[in-house]
N, C-alpha and C positions, 0 to 999 in steps of 0.2 A: 260648765259652771259648777263649782263646788257647792254643796249644801251641808249645813251642819244641823245636828239634831239637839245638841245640848249647849247651854249657856257658856260652859267652859271652852267649847270649840270656838265660839265667837271671840272670847278673850284672846285665845291663841292666834286666831286669824288676823287680828289687827295689831298684834304685838310688834312684829318686825316687818320691814319692807313696806311695799305699797299694796293696798287692798281697796276694793270697792264692794260695798254691800248693796245688793239690789233687793229692796223690800217689795214684795209682790204677793199675789194670791191667784189661785186657779180660776176664780170666778170673775176676775177683773178684766174687762174688755180692753182697756188701754194697755194692760200688761201683755195681753195676747198679741196686740199689734206690733210691739217692739221685739217680741220673741224671735221671729225669723232671722233678724240680722244681728242678734247678740253674739252668736259664735264667731261671726266675722270680726266684730269689735274685739272680742277676746283674743283673737289671733293677731290683730293689728296692734293691740296694746298688751303684748305678751309679758311685759315687765310688771304688770299689775295682776294680782290674784283676785279673781271675781268670785263672789259668794252670793248665792240665792238665799233670801230669808223669807220664809212663808209667814206672812203677816198673821194668819190665823193660828199657826202653831207657836209663834213667838210674840204674842201680844204684849207680854211684860217687857221684852226688849224694845219693842216699838214705843211703848210708853216711856221707858227709861231714856230713849234717844229722841223723844219728841217727834216721832214719825207718825203723822196722822193721815197722810194721803199716799196712795200707791198708783203707779210705781214711783218709788223714790230711790235715788242713788246717794250713798254717803261714802265719801272717800277718806282713807286713813293713810298716814305714813308714820311708821315706827310708833304706833299707839296713839297718835294725835290726829284728830279730825282735821282734814285739809279742805273740805268742801262738801256741799250738798247740791243736788239738782232735784228740786221739788217745784212743781207748778200744777195749777189746775187744768192747764191745757194738755192736750195729747202731745207726747214727746216724739220728735222725729229723730231719725238716725243722725242727721247733721247736728242737732242740738246735743245729743248724747256724746258725739265725737268732740264737740266743742268743750263740753264739760270735762271729758277725760283728758283732753289736751291741757286744759287749765290746771288740773290737779296733778299732772304728771311731772 
């Protein structure tokens, strides 16, 4: 999963093609639960570029995008948001797959 350091990298990441941003943080227990199967999902959905956004390092971007809970997934296609997967409940692999299929 790619990680960007600067805001400009975010703008370039969503500009063309399909991309999914995962908003997360090192201290988030629900984020650690989904971590082991993310590489498998990246391989399965290889037409999507995946990006990790550290919530603590990019709090302004989280505010701009109205991302208040983590982990959160936000999908883009050619610069336009195509969907979000945000819930208060712990996310399962199956739920994330369902989301990725719906925005693909």
